[in-house]
C-alpha positions as CSV (number, residue, x, y, z in Angstrom):
1,M,0.1,0.1,0.0
2,V,1.4,3.4,-1.2
3,E,1.3,6.2,1.3
4,N,1.9,9.9,0.9
5,V,2.7,12.6,4.0
6,V,1.2,15.8,3.8
7,Y,2.0,18.4,6.0
8,P,0.0,22.0,6.6
9,A,2.8,23.9,5.1
10,Y,2.3,22.4,1.9
11,F,-1.1,24.7,1.7
12,D,-0.2,27.6,4.0
13,A,-0.8,31.2,2.6
14,N,1.8,32.4,5.0
15,R,4.7,30.6,3.8
16,S,6.7,30.8,0.4
17,R,7.3,28.3,-2.3
18,S,11.0,27.8,-0.7
19,G,9.5,27.8,2.5
20,G,7.6,24.6,1.8
21,R,4.5,26.0,0.2
22,R,3.5,23.5,-2.9
23,V,0.3,25.1,-4.0
24,P,-0.3,28.6,-6.0
25,M,-1.4,31.2,-4.0
26,D,-4.8,31.2,-5.3
27,L,-5.4,27.5,-3.8
28,A,-3.4,28.6,-0.3
29,I,-5.0,29.2,2.7
30,E,-4.0,30.7,6.2
31,E,-3.1,28.4,8.8
32,P,-4.4,25.2,7.4
33,T,-4.8,22.4,10.4
34,V,-4.3,18.5,10.0
35,D,-8.1,17.9,10.9
36,E,-9.0,20.1,7.7
37,I,-6.7,18.5,5.8
38,A,-7.8,15.3,6.7
39,K,-11.6,16.0,6.1
40,A,-10.1,17.2,2.5
41,V,-8.4,13.7,1.7
42,Q,-11.7,12.0,2.5
43,Q,-13.7,14.4,0.2
44,V,-11.1,13.4,-2.4
45,G,-11.9,9.7,-1.8
46,Y,-8.4,8.4,0.0
47,D,-8.1,7.2,3.8
48,A,-6.4,9.7,5.9
49,V,-4.5,9.0,9.4
50,I,-3.6,12.0,11.4
51,E,-0.4,12.2,13.3
52,R,-0.4,15.1,15.5
53,D,3.2,15.2,16.8
54,K,4.9,15.1,13.5
55,T,7.2,18.4,12.5
56,Y,7.9,19.5,8.9
57,S,11.7,19.6,8.3
58,R,11.2,23.5,7.4
59,E,9.2,24.2,10.5
60,F,10.3,24.1,14.4
61,E,7.0,23.9,15.9
62,P,4.9,20.5,15.5
63,R,1.8,21.1,13.4
64,G,1.2,17.6,12.5
65,A,1.0,15.7,9.5
66,V,-1.6,13.6,7.4
67,V,-0.8,9.9,6.0
68,V,-2.8,9.4,2.7
69,R,-3.1,6.1,2.1
70,G,-4.3,4.1,-1.0
71,T,-2.5,6.6,-3.6
72,E,-1.2,4.1,-6.2
73,D,-2.8,5.6,-9.2
74,T,-1.9,9.5,-8.2
75,A,1.1,11.4,-8.5
76,K,2.0,13.3,-5.1
77,N,1.8,16.7,-6.8
78,D,-1.6,15.8,-8.3
79,L,-2.7,14.8,-5.0
80,V,-1.7,18.1,-3.1
81,Q,-3.4,20.1,-5.8
82,A,-6.7,18.1,-5.3
83,I,-6.5,18.4,-1.5
84,A,-5.9,22.2,-1.8
85,A,-8.8,22.6,-4.1
86,Y,-11.1,20.9,-1.3
87,L,-9.5,22.9,1.4
88,G,-10.7,26.2,-0.2
89,V,-14.2,24.8,-0.4
90,L,-14.3,23.9,3.4
91,R,-13.1,27.0,4.4
92,E,-16.0,29.2,2.6
């Protein structure tokens, strides 16, 4: 089973691309949480497991991570873009 780890920094509008953001600014949101990300992952159609004690390598404070399971047929970049689209909808 293929697993991808997704961090809140990937979607954070307060971060630069070099600081870890992986989505364009129009898809980024302010201070995303692992709970929002997990909900978006489930909307995309994958299983999500929240790991609250994980820290992204470019951050100092642990904000957690979401492990996405069952992504054999999807590239990580496509997965991150799909999650970002749902995050914007969830925040509205």
